[in-house]
C-alpha positions as CSV (number, residue, x, y, z in Angstrom):
1,M,4.5,-0.8,-20.1
2,N,1.8,1.8,-19.7
3,V,1.5,2.4,-15.5
4,A,-1.4,4.5,-14.6
5,I,-1.6,6.0,-10.9
6,V,-4.8,6.9,-9.3
7,K,-5.2,10.6,-8.8
8,Y,-8.0,11.1,-5.6
9,N,-7.1,13.7,-2.9
10,A,-4.4,12.3,-1.2
11,G,-0.9,13.7,-0.6
12,N,2.3,12.3,-1.7
13,I,1.4,10.9,-5.4
14,Y,3.3,12.7,-7.3
15,S,6.9,11.0,-4.8
16,V,5.3,7.7,-6.1
17,V,5.3,9.7,-9.9
18,N,9.0,11.4,-9.3
19,A,10.4,7.3,-8.1
20,L,8.7,5.8,-11.5
21,R,10.6,9.0,-13.6
22,R,13.8,8.0,-12.2
23,M,13.3,3.9,-13.3
24,G,12.5,5.1,-16.9
25,I,8.8,5.3,-16.7
26,D,6.4,8.4,-17.1
27,P,3.2,7.2,-15.5
28,L,-0.2,8.9,-16.2
29,L,-1.7,10.1,-13.6
30,T,-5.8,10.0,-13.9
31,D,-9.4,9.8,-12.4
32,D,-10.6,8.6,-15.6
33,A,-12.3,5.2,-15.1
34,E,-11.5,3.9,-18.9
35,Q,-7.7,5.3,-18.4
36,L,-7.8,3.2,-15.4
37,K,-8.9,-0.3,-17.2
38,K,-6.4,0.0,-20.1
39,A,-3.3,0.0,-17.8
40,D,-1.2,-2.7,-17.6
41,R,-0.6,-1.5,-14.0
42,V,-2.1,0.7,-11.6
43,L,-0.5,1.7,-8.5
44,F,-2.9,3.5,-5.5
45,P,-0.8,5.1,-3.1
46,G,-1.2,8.1,-1.0
47,Q,-1.1,9.9,2.6
48,G,-4.1,11.4,4.1
49,H,-8.1,10.8,5.3
50,A,-9.2,8.0,5.2
51,A,-12.6,9.1,5.0
52,E,-12.2,12.2,2.9
53,A,-10.5,9.7,0.1
54,M,-13.6,7.2,-0.1
55,E,-15.6,10.5,-0.4
56,Y,-13.7,11.1,-3.3
57,L,-14.0,8.3,-4.7
58,K,-17.4,6.8,-4.0
59,A,-18.5,10.5,-5.8
60,R,-16.6,9.4,-9.2
61,R,-17.4,5.7,-8.2
62,L,-13.5,5.1,-8.4
63,D,-13.9,2.6,-5.8
64,E,-16.0,0.3,-8.1
65,V,-13.1,0.6,-10.9
66,I,-10.7,0.0,-8.2
67,R,-12.7,-3.1,-6.8
68,D,-13.0,-4.7,-10.3
69,L,-9.7,-4.3,-12.2
70,K,-8.1,-7.0,-12.9
71,Q,-4.5,-6.1,-13.7
72,P,-2.2,-5.7,-11.2
73,V,-2.9,-2.9,-8.9
74,F,-0.5,-1.7,-6.0
75,G,-1.8,0.3,-2.7
76,I,0.3,2.2,-1.3
77,C,0.4,3.6,2.4
78,V,-3.8,4.9,2.9
79,G,-3.8,2.9,-0.9
80,Q,-3.6,-0.3,1.3
81,Q,-6.1,1.1,3.7
82,L,-8.7,2.1,1.6
83,L,-8.4,-1.7,0.3
84,C,-9.5,-3.4,3.7
85,K,-13.0,-3.6,4.3
86,H,-13.3,-0.7,6.7
87,S,-10.9,2.4,8.7
88,E,-11.4,3.5,12.3
89,E,-10.4,7.2,10.5
90,G,-13.9,8.4,9.9
91,D,-15.4,5.0,11.1
92,V,-15.9,4.7,6.8
93,D,-16.5,1.5,4.9
94,C,-13.6,1.2,2.3
95,I,-13.2,-0.8,-1.1
96,G,-13.1,-4.1,0.9
97,I,-10.8,-6.2,-1.6
98,F,-8.7,-7.4,1.9
99,D,-11.1,-8.7,4.7
100,A,-9.4,-6.9,7.5
101,D,-10.3,-3.9,9.6
102,V,-7.8,-1.0,10.1
103,K,-7.3,0.4,13.6
104,R,-5.5,3.7,15.3
105,F,-2.2,2.6,17.0
106,Q,-2.9,2.6,20.8
107,P,0.1,4.0,22.6
108,E,1.3,1.5,25.6
109,K,4.3,3.2,27.0
110,H,5.4,7.0,27.1
111,E,7.9,6.2,24.3
112,D,5.1,4.8,21.7
113,K,4.1,7.8,19.7
114,V,1.6,7.9,16.7
115,P,2.0,8.9,14.0
116,C,4.7,5.7,13.2
117,M,7.5,7.9,11.6
118,G,10.7,6.5,10.9
119,W,13.1,3.3,9.1
120,N,12.1,-0.2,10.2
121,E,12.5,-3.6,9.7
122,I,9.5,-5.9,8.3
123,D,9.5,-10.0,8.1
124,V,9.3,-10.8,4.6
125,R,10.3,-14.6,5.0
126,F,7.5,-15.6,8.5
127,K,5.0,-17.3,6.2
128,K,7.4,-20.0,4.0
129,D,8.6,-23.0,5.7
130,D,11.0,-23.3,2.9
131,G,12.5,-19.7,3.3
132,R,10.7,-18.2,0.0
133,C,9.2,-15.0,0.1
134,N,6.0,-13.5,-1.7
135,P,7.0,-12.4,-5.4
136,L,6.6,-8.7,-4.3
137,M,9.3,-9.3,-1.3
138,E,11.6,-10.8,-3.7
139,G,15.8,-10.4,-3.0
140,L,15.5,-7.7,-0.3
141,G,16.7,-10.2,2.3
142,E,14.8,-10.9,5.0
143,H,14.7,-8.4,7.4
144,P,14.8,-5.3,4.8
145,Y,14.5,-1.8,6.3
146,V,11.9,0.5,4.7
147,Y,10.3,4.5,5.8
148,F,6.9,4.2,7.4
149,V,4.7,7.3,8.2
150,H,1.0,6.3,9.5
151,S,-1.1,6.4,12.7
152,Y,-3.5,3.4,11.6
153,Y,-2.4,-0.3,10.7
154,V,-4.3,-2.9,9.1
155,P,-3.9,-5.9,11.6
156,L,-2.2,-9.7,10.7
157,C,-4.4,-11.5,8.5
158,A,-4.5,-14.1,6.1
159,D,-3.3,-12.2,2.8
160,T,-0.1,-11.0,5.6
161,I,2.8,-11.0,3.2
162,A,5.1,-9.1,5.5
163,I,4.8,-8.0,9.9
164,A,6.5,-4.5,11.3
165,D,6.2,-4.3,14.5
166,Y,5.4,-0.8,16.2
167,I,3.9,-1.1,19.5
168,L,1.9,-4.8,18.2
169,P,3.2,-6.7,15.4
170,Y,0.8,-5.9,11.9
171,S,0.3,-6.0,7.9
172,A,3.5,-4.2,6.0
173,S,2.4,-5.8,3.0
174,M,-0.3,-7.6,1.8
175,H,-1.8,-9.6,-1.1
176,K,-4.5,-10.7,-2.4
177,D,-5.3,-12.3,-5.9
178,N,-4.4,-9.0,-8.3
179,F,-3.9,-7.0,-5.1
180,Y,-0.7,-5.9,-3.6
181,T,0.0,-3.1,-1.3
182,C,2.4,-1.7,1.6
183,Q,1.7,0.3,4.7
184,F,5.5,1.4,3.9
185,H,6.5,4.2,1.5
186,P,8.4,1.8,-1.2
187,E,9.6,5.4,-3.0
188,K,11.3,6.5,-0.2
189,S,12.5,3.3,1.4
190,G,15.9,3.4,-1.3
191,K,17.3,1.0,-3.0
192,V,15.1,-1.5,-0.8
193,G,11.9,0.4,-2.3
194,E,12.9,0.6,-5.7
195,R,13.2,-3.1,-5.7
196,I,9.8,-3.5,-4.5
197,I,8.1,-1.3,-6.7
198,K,10.5,-2.8,-10.1
199,N,9.1,-6.6,-8.5
200,F,5.2,-5.2,-8.8
201,L,6.2,-4.0,-12.5
202,E,7.4,-7.3,-13.8
203,L,5.0,-9.2,-11.6
């Protein structure tokens, strides 16, 4: 399988590279439009500042390339946020796959720390009357624990497929058409995260 990772000015990309290599996949790290278009799967991970990331992407027209991809695409952490319509981080318009605006956490009491950092459970079956979940979340159990590091969040929306709760409920994972996302870091979430990446590759 030909797996590509979008290369841009964001941190944490190499932890995703290493996670894939542990699974026997040697991904291509690239900002070349043609390589991204030809890939069987595209991952769009990262940590960093939304406005700076969008500046890099737009300068290379990668925002347009990502928007037009037809194969399964997996946005992770800032990658999830950049696939939304707008972000409060730098007050920037993003790629616009998801009709949602990214917000900054606002602490409501002393123990509310920003950024949100650490392990938290997610609810992957909240939408399904029959107890089923999105294929990205298959085989995880109802309330798996995953690892988060973020100061901004995507509110609950029509495309939410997993919910986390920190200060308020928000989108831990989303899906629309061929685009899948996680706000948390599957590559740092042990066996649960490995299963999520495997699920994505097998979509």
